[in-house]
VMD Tcl script that draws the C-alpha trace (Angstrom):
set ca {
  {175.30 109.80 102.54}
  {177.53 109.03 99.59}
  {176.19 106.74 96.79}
  {178.48 105.28 94.16}
  {177.43 102.98 91.28}
  {179.52 100.36 89.56}
  {178.97 97.50 87.21}
  {179.95 93.88 87.62}
  {179.86 91.11 85.02}
  {178.91 87.58 86.21}
  {176.62 85.27 84.40}
  {174.46 88.37 84.18}
  {175.24 91.95 84.43}
  {174.82 93.33 87.91}
  {174.86 96.97 89.12}
  {176.30 97.66 92.48}
  {175.29 100.64 94.58}
  {177.81 101.35 97.33}
  {176.40 103.31 100.32}
  {178.65 105.34 102.76}
  {177.39 107.09 105.78}
  {173.81 107.12 107.12}
  {170.78 105.87 105.29}
  {167.94 107.75 107.13}
  {165.03 110.11 106.40}
  {167.44 112.72 104.93}
  {169.01 110.36 102.38}
  {166.69 107.46 101.46}
  {164.98 109.31 98.62}
  {168.48 109.71 96.95}
  {169.03 105.96 97.13}
  {165.43 105.25 95.63}
  {166.17 107.78 92.90}
  {169.47 106.21 92.04}
  {167.84 102.76 91.94}
  {164.94 104.15 89.75}
  {167.35 105.62 87.27}
  {169.15 102.29 86.97}
  {165.87 100.31 86.61}
  {164.70 102.86 83.98}
  {168.13 102.28 82.00}
  {167.34 98.55 81.98}
  {169.24 97.23 85.02}
  {167.48 94.25 86.48}
  {170.00 92.80 88.96}
  {171.11 95.07 91.76}
  {173.55 94.53 94.64}
  {173.46 97.03 97.43}
  {176.89 97.24 99.11}
  {176.39 98.15 102.79}
  {179.98 97.62 104.03}
  {180.46 101.41 104.56}
  {176.87 102.04 105.76}
  {177.18 103.34 109.43}
  {173.46 103.67 110.30}
  {170.01 102.48 108.82}
  {166.70 104.13 110.09}
  {163.25 102.94 109.45}
  {163.15 105.27 106.45}
  {166.29 103.42 105.12}
  {164.67 100.12 105.66}
  {161.59 101.35 103.75}
  {163.89 102.41 100.86}
  {165.13 98.77 100.68}
  {161.55 97.60 100.38}
  {160.74 100.16 97.70}
  {163.71 99.22 95.68}
  {162.67 95.53 95.92}
  {159.30 96.28 94.73}
  {160.72 98.44 91.91}
  {162.96 95.58 90.69}
  {160.04 93.20 90.75}
  {158.25 95.54 88.40}
  {155.86 96.80 90.93}
  {154.83 100.26 91.90}
  {155.87 101.66 95.10}
  {155.48 105.33 96.34}
  {158.73 106.62 98.04}
  {156.57 109.12 100.10}
  {154.65 106.33 101.67}
  {157.63 105.17 103.79}
  {155.60 103.71 106.76}
  {152.98 102.09 104.67}
  {155.68 100.53 102.63}
  {157.53 99.43 105.80}
  {154.22 97.86 107.20}
  {153.62 96.02 103.84}
  {157.07 94.61 103.97}
  {156.17 92.77 107.16}
  {153.50 90.95 105.34}
  {155.80 89.98 102.37}
  {158.61 88.49 104.59}
  {157.33 85.02 104.18}
  {157.53 85.20 100.44}
  {161.27 84.22 100.49}
  {164.43 85.68 99.18}
  {164.36 88.27 96.49}
  {165.84 87.37 93.24}
  {166.82 90.83 91.82}
  {168.04 92.70 94.75}
  {170.71 91.41 97.20}
  {172.85 92.82 99.98}
  {176.67 92.72 100.35}
  {178.73 93.07 103.49}
  {176.53 94.92 105.89}
  {178.44 96.57 108.75}
  {177.96 95.03 112.17}
  {175.54 97.67 113.26}
  {173.49 97.51 110.17}
  {173.53 93.66 110.04}
  {172.16 93.68 113.59}
  {169.18 96.02 112.51}
  {168.50 93.81 109.40}
  {168.45 90.62 111.67}
  {166.23 92.42 114.28}
  {163.60 93.51 111.82}
  {163.57 90.23 109.96}
  {165.01 91.58 106.71}
  {167.55 88.77 106.48}
  {164.60 86.40 105.85}
  {163.97 88.47 102.81}
  {167.31 89.38 101.33}
  {170.18 87.15 100.50}
  {173.28 88.65 102.23}
  {176.81 88.07 101.04}
  {180.25 88.62 102.41}
  {182.13 88.22 99.12}
  {181.56 90.40 96.09}
  {182.37 87.76 93.43}
  {180.09 85.22 95.08}
  {177.21 87.76 95.31}
  {177.65 88.71 91.60}
  {177.62 85.09 90.55}
  {174.48 84.30 92.62}
  {172.34 86.27 90.10}
  {170.78 83.85 87.63}
}
mol new
graphics top color blue
foreach p $ca { graphics top sphere $p radius 0.5 }
foreach p [lrange $ca 0 end-1] q [lrange $ca 1 end] { graphics top cylinder $p $q radius 0.2 }
display resetview
């Protein structure tokens, strides 16, 4: 999987992580590590661009939850993938996340997000400018 980071300026500064390829057991830790470095550098608003993501596995879904917890200031262990994934199911009813949002998931990835209920938890945007401006 290829990971690229860029910065966008809206009302607030937003970091964008663009993913290309497959987000699975062999790549999810690289995504978590990238997000952790951004968070440690002071980034508090993150947009995950999924437009070039071909596939997302359960490990990839767990990484989204780990990143969400991180950006809420909570501790999450990347090595506890399944535990994190199960915990996510209990948190779905808490509403949309304020600090992590998704951009343009591919059709295949969008179907997975819908099936597992992640679209009840993440705001999903089709337009970069709209997504960036949505952070308050």
